[in-house]
Legacy VTK file of the C-alpha trace (Angstrom):
# vtk DataFile Version 3.0
C-alpha trace
ASCII
DATASET POLYDATA
POINTS 83 float
-7.614 24.325 -10.247
-11.133 25.561 -10.378
-13.594 22.796 -11.109
-11.144 19.904 -10.686
-10.558 18.476 -7.249
-8.926 15.267 -6.224
-10.443 13.862 -3.051
-8.100 11.069 -2.171
-5.403 10.507 0.350
-3.017 8.221 -1.516
0.003 9.029 0.670
-2.072 8.229 3.781
-3.262 4.962 2.243
0.303 4.015 1.354
1.431 4.738 4.917
-1.411 2.667 6.381
-0.642 -0.274 4.097
3.058 -0.033 4.959
2.189 -0.149 8.669
-0.067 -3.146 8.031
2.766 -4.924 6.222
5.185 -4.196 9.060
2.605 -5.420 11.595
2.101 -8.603 9.575
5.846 -9.262 9.528
6.105 -8.574 13.276
3.209 -10.920 14.013
4.674 -13.667 11.836
7.960 -13.349 13.734
6.134 -13.546 17.075
4.132 -16.510 15.838
7.334 -18.318 14.830
8.693 -17.871 18.338
5.727 -19.585 19.988
4.169 -21.908 17.402
6.756 -24.177 15.832
5.024 -27.291 14.584
4.003 -28.501 11.123
0.551 -26.914 11.402
2.184 -23.542 12.052
4.180 -23.830 8.844
1.078 -24.908 6.913
-0.912 -22.003 8.330
1.782 -19.520 7.387
2.213 -20.967 3.902
-1.509 -21.085 3.160
-2.781 -17.956 4.909
-0.104 -15.471 5.979
2.663 -15.537 3.388
0.332 -14.984 0.392
-0.799 -11.686 1.951
2.613 -9.983 1.807
2.957 -9.811 -2.008
-0.627 -8.543 -2.269
0.067 -5.699 0.161
3.415 -4.953 -1.492
1.728 -4.864 -4.898
-0.967 -2.533 -3.597
1.672 -0.196 -2.152
3.520 -0.138 -5.485
0.304 0.479 -7.439
-0.821 3.267 -5.120
2.618 4.881 -5.294
2.450 4.819 -9.091
-1.078 6.226 -8.976
-0.004 9.012 -6.610
2.800 9.970 -8.967
0.470 9.926 -11.970
-2.109 11.946 -10.075
0.526 14.530 -9.186
1.567 14.769 -12.826
-2.047 15.221 -13.937
-2.658 17.911 -11.325
0.483 19.744 -12.434
-0.566 19.625 -16.096
-4.052 20.850 -15.220
-2.595 23.799 -13.297
-0.328 24.607 -16.221
-3.242 24.418 -18.646
-5.379 26.617 -16.391
-2.651 29.227 -16.174
-2.643 29.484 -19.972
-6.325 30.395 -20.078
LINES 1 84
83 0 1 2 3 4 5 6 7 8 9 10 11 12 13 14 15 16 17 18 19 20 21 22 23 24 25 26 27 28 29 30 31 32 33 34 35 36 37 38 39 40 41 42 43 44 45 46 47 48 49 50 51 52 53 54 55 56 57 58 59 60 61 62 63 64 65 66 67 68 69 70 71 72 73 74 75 76 77 78 79 80 81 82
């Protein structure tokens, strides 16, 4: 693909976000084992739990983008080979 280069690391970003999500879940579990009052539940509800769907959505979006990018790269290679 002369002239067209993709300079992103979508798979790496997806892996990092997945690790972050797993770390978040692990930390929430650890927090639940030591902090068990009403304030803990409020903190989780207001600050921690809303993060998970955002990270999950980002992972899904990046996965879709990686697939689309792969398709585009393949079509560009095919088009180049016809020249």
